[in-house]
C-alpha positions in Angstrom: 36.4 -167.1 -63.3 37.3 -166.6 -59.7 35.2 -167.5 -56.7 34.8 -164.1 -54.9 32.0 -165.3 -52.1 28.7 -166.4 -51.5 25.2 -164.5 -52.3 24.2 -164.9 -48.6 27.6 -162.9 -48.1 26.3 -159.8 -49.6 23.1 -158.2 -47.8 20.2 -158.1 -50.4 20.6 -154.2 -51.0 24.1 -153.8 -49.7 27.7 -154.0 -50.9 30.8 -156.0 -50.2 34.6 -156.1 -50.9 36.2 -159.0 -52.1 39.9 -160.1 -53.3 41.9 -158.4 -50.9 44.9 -157.1 -52.4 48.7 -156.8 -51.0 47.9 -154.2 -48.6 44.5 -155.6 -47.7 42.5 -153.5 -49.7 39.3 -155.0 -51.5 40.2 -154.9 -55.4 36.6 -155.5 -56.2 33.1 -154.2 -54.8 30.0 -156.1 -55.1 26.6 -154.8 -54.8 23.5 -157.2 -54.6 20.1 -156.3 -55.8 17.9 -159.5 -55.3 19.5 -162.4 -57.0 21.4 -160.0 -59.1 25.0 -159.1 -58.3 27.1 -156.0 -60.0 30.9 -156.0 -59.6 33.3 -153.3 -60.3 37.0 -152.7 -59.6 37.3 -150.8 -56.4 38.8 -147.4 -57.9 37.4 -144.3 -58.2 38.0 -142.9 -62.0 38.7 -139.3 -61.0 40.8 -139.3 -57.7 44.2 -141.0 -58.6 42.1 -144.4 -58.2 41.2 -143.9 -54.7 39.2 -146.9 -53.4 35.6 -146.0 -53.2 34.2 -147.5 -49.9 34.4 -145.4 -46.5 34.7 -148.6 -44.3 34.9 -152.0 -45.0 32.0 -153.5 -47.3 30.6 -150.1 -47.3 30.2 -148.6 -50.8 26.8 -147.3 -51.2 25.3 -143.7 -50.2 22.8 -143.7 -47.4 19.7 -144.5 -49.6 21.6 -147.4 -50.7 20.7 -146.7 -54.4 24.2 -145.6 -55.8 27.7 -146.4 -55.4 29.6 -143.7 -53.5 33.4 -142.7 -53.6 34.4 -141.8 -50.0 37.1 -139.3 -51.3 34.8 -136.8 -52.8 31.4 -138.0 -52.7 31.0 -138.8 -56.4 27.7 -141.0 -57.1 27.4 -143.8 -59.4 24.5 -145.9 -60.9 24.7 -149.5 -59.4 23.4 -150.9 -62.7 26.3 -149.9 -65.2 28.6 -147.7 -62.8 28.5 -144.5 -64.8 28.8 -141.4 -62.5 26.0 -139.3 -62.3 26.8 -136.6 -59.8 30.5 -135.2 -59.0 33.5 -134.5 -60.6 34.0 -137.8 -62.7 30.6 -137.0 -64.2 29.9 -139.2 -67.5 32.8 -141.1 -66.3 32.6 -144.8 -65.3 33.5 -147.5 -63.0 35.5 -150.7 -64.6 32.9 -153.5 -64.8 33.6 -157.0 -63.5 31.8 -159.6 -65.2 29.9 -161.8 -62.5 27.9 -165.2 -62.4 26.0 -166.5 -59.5 25.7 -170.2 -59.6 24.5 -172.4 -56.9 24.6 -169.8 -54.4 28.4 -168.8 -55.1 29.2 -165.5 -56.7 32.1 -165.5 -59.5 34.0 -162.8 -61.0 36.2 -162.1 -64.2 38.5 -159.0 -63.8 
């Protein structure tokens, strides 16, 4: 597993990108809900693998209750990455196995 960030780096109820690729785009998105962190590959399953965030570390809709694709507004459940609204309805984000230990967030792609 690779260290992605500290738990404190992700605001509770917020999101963060991790593992910048060769062009600086974060390869992983993280969402924190209390002590639980959910992780997904930063690619929309519908729109040519487009990144989801609309700006750095912003992957959630206004209500902060769904992950949102900035390319076409698809909304995904935080708990399992399944699309509930949008052109990729029923498809899902690719999950990352996440472990939180000693305040550190680790992930395995």
